[in-house]
The first five atom37 places (N, CA, C, CB, O) and aatype in JSON, in Angstrom:
{
  "aatype": [12, 19, 15, 9, 19, 9, 0, 12, 10, 19, 9, 10, 19, 10, 0, 7, 10, 19, 19, 10, 18, 19, 0, 18, 14, 8, 1, 7, 6, 3, 19, 14, 8, 16, 14, 17, 19, 7, 6, 0, 12, 1, 11, 7, 19, 3, 1, 10, 14, 16, 10, 3, 2, 5, 1, 5, 1, 6, 8, 6, 8, 15, 3, 0],
  "atom_mask": [
    [1, 1, 1, 1, 1],
    [1, 1, 1, 1, 1],
    [1, 1, 1, 1, 1],
    [1, 1, 1, 1, 1],
    [1, 1, 1, 1, 1],
    [1, 1, 1, 1, 1],
    [1, 1, 1, 1, 1],
    [1, 1, 1, 1, 1],
    [1, 1, 1, 1, 1],
    [1, 1, 1, 1, 1],
    [1, 1, 1, 1, 1],
    [1, 1, 1, 1, 1],
    [1, 1, 1, 1, 1],
    [1, 1, 1, 1, 1],
    [1, 1, 1, 1, 1],
    [1, 1, 1, 0, 1],
    [1, 1, 1, 1, 1],
    [1, 1, 1, 1, 1],
    [1, 1, 1, 1, 1],
    [1, 1, 1, 1, 1],
    [1, 1, 1, 1, 1],
    [1, 1, 1, 1, 1],
    [1, 1, 1, 1, 1],
    [1, 1, 1, 1, 1],
    [1, 1, 1, 1, 1],
    [1, 1, 1, 1, 1],
    [1, 1, 1, 1, 1],
    [1, 1, 1, 0, 1],
    [1, 1, 1, 1, 1],
    [1, 1, 1, 1, 1],
    [1, 1, 1, 1, 1],
    [1, 1, 1, 1, 1],
    [1, 1, 1, 1, 1],
    [1, 1, 1, 1, 1],
    [1, 1, 1, 1, 1],
    [1, 1, 1, 1, 1],
    [1, 1, 1, 1, 1],
    [1, 1, 1, 0, 1],
    [1, 1, 1, 1, 1],
    [1, 1, 1, 1, 1],
    [1, 1, 1, 1, 1],
    [1, 1, 1, 1, 1],
    [1, 1, 1, 1, 1],
    [1, 1, 1, 0, 1],
    [1, 1, 1, 1, 1],
    [1, 1, 1, 1, 1],
    [1, 1, 1, 1, 1],
    [1, 1, 1, 1, 1],
    [1, 1, 1, 1, 1],
    [1, 1, 1, 1, 1],
    [1, 1, 1, 1, 1],
    [1, 1, 1, 1, 1],
    [1, 1, 1, 1, 1],
    [1, 1, 1, 1, 1],
    [1, 1, 1, 1, 1],
    [1, 1, 1, 1, 1],
    [1, 1, 1, 1, 1],
    [1, 1, 1, 1, 1],
    [1, 1, 1, 1, 1],
    [1, 1, 1, 1, 1],
    [1, 1, 1, 1, 1],
    [1, 1, 1, 1, 1],
    [1, 1, 1, 1, 1],
    [1, 1, 1, 1, 1]
  ],
  "atom_positions": [
    [[-5.53, -14.27, 26.43], [-4.18, -14.5, 26.14], [-4.23, -14.73, 24.6], [-3.55, -15.71, 26.99], [-3.52, -14.05, 23.86]],
    [[-4.9, -15.5, 24.22], [-4.97, -15.97, 22.81], [-5.17, -14.75, 21.78], [-6.17, -17.0, 22.67], [-4.5, -14.56, 20.76]],
    [[-6.25, -13.95, 22.28], [-6.68, -12.74, 21.7], [-5.55, -11.78, 21.47], [-7.7, -12.14, 22.53], [-5.38, -11.25, 20.37]],
    [[-4.77, -11.53, 22.49], [-3.69, -10.78, 22.42], [-2.33, -11.15, 21.48], [-3.39, -10.69, 23.71], [-1.64, -10.3, 20.91]],
    [[-2.13, -12.35, 21.47], [-1.21, -12.96, 20.61], [-1.78, -12.93, 19.32], [-0.86, -14.29, 21.01], [-0.98, -12.65, 18.43]],
    [[-2.95, -13.14, 18.98], [-3.51, -12.93, 17.64], [-3.46, -11.45, 17.09], [-4.94, -13.4, 17.67], [-3.08, -11.21, 15.94]],
    [[-3.85, -10.5, 17.96], [-3.91, -9.09, 17.53], [-2.46, -8.64, 17.41], [-4.74, -8.15, 18.55], [-2.22, -7.68, 16.68]],
    [[-1.54, -9.2, 18.01], [0.09, -8.91, 18.0], [0.49, -9.36, 16.56], [1.04, -9.87, 19.26], [1.2, -8.72, 15.78]],
    [[-0.07, -10.53, 16.35], [0.41, -11.27, 14.86], [-0.14, -10.32, 13.71], [-0.36, -13.01, 14.61], [0.54, -10.01, 12.73]],
    [[-1.33, -9.93, 13.91], [-1.76, -9.03, 12.83], [-1.31, -7.72, 12.69], [-3.02, -8.9, 12.86], [-1.44, -7.09, 11.64]],
    [[-0.67, -7.18, 13.9], [-0.14, -5.81, 13.89], [1.24, -6.12, 13.13], [0.03, -5.09, 15.51], [1.65, -5.37, 12.25]],
    [[1.88, -7.19, 13.48], [3.27, -7.53, 12.94], [3.18, -7.74, 11.4], [3.86, -8.88, 13.65], [4.05, -7.28, 10.67]],
    [[2.31, -8.32, 10.99], [1.96, -8.53, 9.52], [1.77, -7.32, 8.74], [0.73, -9.3, 9.37], [2.44, -7.06, 7.74]],
    [[0.82, -6.56, 9.22], [0.65, -5.17, 8.65], [1.74, -4.1, 8.67], [-0.41, -4.61, 9.3], [1.82, -3.19, 7.85]],
    [[2.63, -4.31, 9.77], [3.79, -3.64, 9.77], [4.78, -4.15, 8.61], [4.37, -3.77, 11.14], [5.46, -3.4, 7.91]],
    [[4.77, -5.26, 8.53], [5.83, -5.81, 7.7], [5.4, -5.57, 5.97], [0.0, 0.0, 0.0], [6.17, -5.4, 5.03]],
    [[4.03, -5.62, 5.96], [3.7, -4.99, 4.54], [4.01, -3.57, 4.39], [2.23, -5.11, 4.21], [4.68, -3.19, 3.42]],
    [[3.57, -2.73, 5.3], [4.03, -1.44, 5.08], [5.68, -1.54, 4.75], [3.66, -0.53, 6.41], [6.05, -1.16, 3.64]],
    [[6.4, -1.91, 5.43], [7.92, -1.84, 5.06], [8.28, -2.27, 3.87], [8.72, -2.54, 5.87], [9.12, -1.72, 3.15]],
    [[7.49, -3.56, 3.55], [7.76, -4.18, 2.09], [7.28, -3.09, 1.13], [6.9, -5.68, 1.77], [8.11, -2.74, 0.28]],
    [[6.11, -2.52, 1.12], [5.76, -1.46, 0.33], [6.8, -0.24, 0.19], [4.54, -1.0, 0.86], [7.07, 0.18, -0.94]],
    [[7.29, 0.26, 1.19], [8.18, 1.23, 1.38], [9.43, 0.96, 0.68], [8.37, 1.42, 2.72], [10.12, 1.76, 0.04]],
    [[9.62, -0.27, 0.88], [11.14, -0.53, 0.41], [11.05, -1.01, -1.14], [11.94, -1.82, 1.41], [12.1, -1.12, -1.78]],
    [[10.0, -1.24, -1.64], [10.03, -1.66, -3.21], [9.08, -0.8, -4.04], [9.58, -3.26, -3.44], [9.51, 0.17, -4.66]],
    [[7.73, -1.16, -4.05], [6.93, -0.7, -5.0], [6.7, 0.72, -4.79], [5.76, -1.43, -5.05], [6.16, 1.27, -5.75]],
    [[7.0, 1.53, -3.67], [6.82, 2.88, -3.56], [7.88, 3.6, -4.26], [6.74, 3.26, -2.21], [7.71, 4.74, -4.68]],
    [[9.06, 2.91, -4.42], [10.06, 3.53, -5.08], [10.28, 3.01, -6.55], [11.24, 3.4, -4.29], [11.28, 3.22, -7.23]],
    [[9.23, 2.34, -6.89], [8.95, 2.0, -8.24], [9.66, 0.65, -8.74], [0.0, 0.0, 0.0], [9.56, 0.26, -9.91]],
    [[10.34, 0.03, -7.8], [11.02, -1.46, -8.05], [10.04, -2.64, -7.63], [12.46, -1.65, -7.11], [9.22, -2.6, -6.72]],
    [[10.28, -3.57, -8.39], [9.69, -4.81, -8.23], [10.11, -5.6, -6.95], [9.98, -5.56, -9.41], [11.27, -5.49, -6.55]],
    [[9.21, -6.4, -6.3], [9.66, -7.04, -4.97], [10.26, -8.37, -5.67], [8.29, -7.35, -3.71], [9.78, -9.02, -6.6]],
    [[11.29, -8.56, -5.06], [12.19, -9.79, -5.39], [11.6, -11.0, -5.41], [13.25, -9.95, -4.5], [10.67, -11.01, -4.6]],
    [[11.74, -12.07, -6.01], [11.01, -13.34, -6.14], [9.42, -13.33, -6.12], [11.47, -14.19, -5.05], [8.77, -14.37, -6.22]],
    [[8.88, -12.1, -5.98], [7.24, -12.15, -5.99], [6.64, -10.81, -6.68], [6.61, -12.25, -4.33], [5.9, -10.06, -6.05]],
    [[7.01, -10.59, -8.0], [6.44, -9.49, -8.48], [4.82, -9.24, -8.3], [6.8, -9.51, -9.78], [4.42, -8.08, -8.21]],
    [[4.07, -10.16, -8.26], [2.7, -10.07, -8.17], [2.31, -9.28, -6.88], [2.1, -11.46, -8.2], [1.35, -8.5, -6.85]],
    [[3.17, -9.55, -5.79], [3.01, -8.68, -4.49], [3.04, -7.14, -4.7], [4.16, -9.03, -3.49], [2.19, -6.35, -4.3]],
    [[4.12, -6.86, -5.35], [4.12, -5.44, -5.75], [3.0, -4.98, -6.54], [0.0, 0.0, 0.0], [2.44, -3.93, -6.22]],
    [[2.58, -5.7, -7.58], [1.58, -5.28, -8.42], [0.04, -5.14, -7.63], [1.59, -6.33, -9.63], [-0.88, -4.37, -7.89]],
    [[0.11, -5.98, -6.79], [-1.16, -5.94, -5.81], [-1.24, -4.82, -5.12], [-1.22, -6.99, -4.8], [-2.3, -4.18, -5.07]],
    [[0.07, -4.35, -4.37], [0.09, -3.32, -3.5], [-0.05, -2.1, -4.13], [1.18, -3.34, -2.75], [-0.62, -1.18, -3.54]],
    [[0.47, -1.93, -5.44], [0.3, -0.7, -6.08], [-1.31, -0.77, -6.63], [1.51, -0.52, -7.3], [-1.69, 0.39, -6.8]],
    [[-2.24, -1.62, -6.91], [-3.28, -1.38, -7.17], [-4.24, -1.0, -6.06], [-3.57, -2.26, -7.82], [-5.24, -0.31, -6.18]],
    [[-3.71, -1.64, -4.82], [-4.43, -1.18, -3.48], [-4.2, 0.23, -3.13], [0.0, 0.0, 0.0], [-5.14, 0.9, -2.73]],
    [[-3.01, 0.74, -3.24], [-2.63, 2.22, -3.15], [-3.31, 2.97, -4.01], [-1.25, 2.49, -3.38], [-3.75, 4.04, -3.57]],
    [[-3.53, 2.68, -5.23], [-4.05, 3.63, -6.25], [-5.58, 3.65, -6.08], [-3.63, 3.22, -7.75], [-6.24, 4.49, -6.7]],
    [[-6.21, 2.65, -5.19], [-7.54, 2.8, -5.1], [-7.7, 3.59, -3.91], [-8.28, 1.55, -5.11], [-8.77, 4.19, -3.81]],
    [[-6.8, 3.72, -2.89], [-7.0, 4.52, -1.5], [-7.27, 5.93, -1.91], [-5.63, 4.49, -0.46], [-6.98, 6.36, -3.03]],
    [[-7.82, 6.63, -0.96], [-7.84, 8.21, -1.12], [-6.76, 8.7, -0.51], [-9.04, 8.94, -0.55], [-6.84, 8.97, 0.69]],
    [[-5.56, 8.9, -1.23], [-4.59, 9.61, -0.81], [-4.53, 11.08, -1.24], [-3.54, 8.97, -1.15], [-5.25, 11.46, -2.17]],
    [[-3.63, 12.02, -0.55], [-3.57, 13.39, -1.1], [-3.2, 13.5, -2.6], [-2.59, 14.17, -0.31], [-3.84, 14.27, -3.32]],
    [[-2.19, 12.77, -3.07], [-1.98, 12.95, -4.59], [-2.99, 12.65, -5.47], [-0.97, 12.22, -5.04], [-3.12, 13.34, -6.47]],
    [[-4.0, 11.36, -5.14], [-5.16, 11.08, -5.98], [-6.19, 12.15, -5.65], [-5.72, 9.63, -5.74], [-6.99, 12.32, -6.58]],
    [[-6.4, 12.96, -4.52], [-7.26, 13.86, -4.48], [-7.02, 15.07, -5.21], [-7.46, 14.08, -3.33], [-7.96, 15.78, -5.58]],
    [[-5.73, 15.36, -5.46], [-5.22, 16.46, -6.11], [-5.53, 16.19, -7.66], [-3.67, 16.65, -5.76], [-6.13, 16.98, -8.39]],
    [[-5.04, 15.04, -8.02], [-5.53, 14.74, -9.58], [-6.74, 14.81, -9.84], [-5.25, 13.5, -10.1], [-7.0, 15.19, -10.98]],
    [[-7.9, 14.48, -8.92], [-9.2, 14.49, -9.1], [-9.55, 15.86, -9.13], [-9.9, 13.73, -8.15], [-10.12, 16.21, -10.17]],
    [[-9.39, 16.64, -8.38], [-9.61, 18.05, -8.19], [-9.21, 18.69, -9.77], [-8.57, 18.66, -6.82], [-10.04, 19.29, -10.47]],
    [[-7.86, 18.45, -10.13], [-7.62, 18.82, -11.6], [-8.55, 18.38, -12.57], [-6.4, 18.33, -12.04], [-9.03, 19.2, -13.35]],
    [[-8.91, 17.0, -12.61], [-9.66, 16.54, -13.48], [-11.0, 17.24, -13.58], [-9.75, 15.26, -13.24], [-11.54, 17.5, -14.66]],
    [[-11.52, 17.56, -12.31], [-12.65, 17.98, -12.25], [-12.88, 19.62, -12.7], [-13.0, 17.65, -10.95], [-13.85, 20.1, -13.27]],
    [[-11.75, 20.22, -12.28], [-11.58, 21.68, -12.62], [-11.36, 21.92, -14.15], [-10.34, 22.27, -11.83], [-11.68, 22.98, -14.7]],
    [[-10.82, 20.91, -14.76], [-10.75, 21.02, -16.36], [-12.02, 20.71, -17.28], [-9.66, 20.03, -16.83], [-12.24, 21.15, -18.41]],
    [[-12.71, 19.94, -16.61], [-13.96, 19.83, -17.33], [-14.85, 20.85, -17.56], [-14.64, 19.01, -16.81], [-15.89, 20.65, -18.18]]
  ]
}
C-alpha cells in the first residue's frame, strides 16, 4: 500500500513539473516567484534529445 502511495506522489510531482514547464518556460516566460526553476527546466530540456535539437545537430554536421 505504501509503495502505491509513493508511486502516485511521484507521478503527481512529475505531472506538475510538466504543467509548470508548459505554462511558463516553454512560452519564454519566467516562473513567478522562482525564476531559478524556469532556468533549470530550460537547461534540462536543452540537454534532452528532442526533434528540434536533432535537426540543429544535423544542420551543424552537414555544414561542416
